Steps between C-alpha positions, in 0.01 A plus 500: 500500500618470149822346392639846412386632848672210684816549298502866592442428863784249492733757334426756767555244780829408342594866488437554880681176590801613285488835683506305829809308403657836385443644852681211664791533248513876569508431875794256461691737265446792741620304798810396310568861408443592863794262587298224664668157497353252250500206753610443851864604555553148641516389137201249486133511478267324758131428455433607862693708757348423834739703720370860540811636675748379238681639200291271279168665593344688215762347270352173375190386318279506808503583866285586795384819327366303195149475662493878527537533121234242442271718725598797287356304203178437701476873585578623146244266352240642737605863422495445117163310534359824657677753290497324155186286532419354148846556359708216375686322786837553314443880510432469872807283547706769323390758762592256775831438348581868466419551874696199604803572275497853621502389854789253434704783348421728790572225756845449351588863500737642757227703678281190569793272579624751757145540638475115552845496660409790754138447566456123498683193612665459159830637608691289256266575208684627187223441249376210281698331239348550144393142504310531837331830398386350158368196680320732757318640198428157350356389842270811490379382161436156647292662776322708241389206292406287813282784616343527145394126518445433870196591709543828687463321841785253416731779382436694822549196722836419330613861542411482873676158533813647323511799734446298821740221394790733391431723806536196724798355317715810445319774705445683164249504232352743248297702763785531737740577218289796367440625855863499599602662175245783525456550877764296704380373840790447734320232689441294178857553392615364847264209475612422139864529610461230778465227240 
C-alpha cells in the first residue's frame, strides 16, 4: 500500500471512529432530554453495584447486567462480521453502536420500563441512570473489540460462562432477560422472585 493509500485508509477509519463517538454523545443527550437522571439519585458513583434488588441497580458504572452488555458486543461483532465482511472494523462498530444505543434509548422509555415492571421480577425498575446506560454501551464496545481479537471458541466460552454465572448468582442473565421481556413465563418469574 502506498503512503497516500495508507493515509486515506487512516482518514476513513478516523471518520468512522468519530461517528461512533457521536452516536454515544447523541445517546447521552437523548437520555438527558428524556429526563433520565445523570447519576444515581443517591448522589454518588460506585464502580460496582452488586445488589440487584436495590435502588442502586442500573445506576452506577457496572452491575450484574454488565456481562449481558459485553455479550451484546460479542453478538454484534459476529453479526457485523457476517453482514459487513471486509468493511473497516470502525464501520462495523458504528452499526453495533447504533443498535446498542437504540436499545438503550428504548430500554429507558416508559413503555419498556413498564414492561420490565409488569412482566419480570424488576418491580422497582425505573430505568438506568445516564451514566449506567452510557457504560452499558461502553461495555458493549469492550465486548465487540474482545470478539474481534479473541478466538471464536474463547468468545463463546466466555459468553456461556457469563450466562451460567449470572444465572446462578442473580437468577437472571441475557437469555432470561430477553425471554421474560418478550414472552414472560410465570414459573421463571416465580423462580427468579424467590432469590
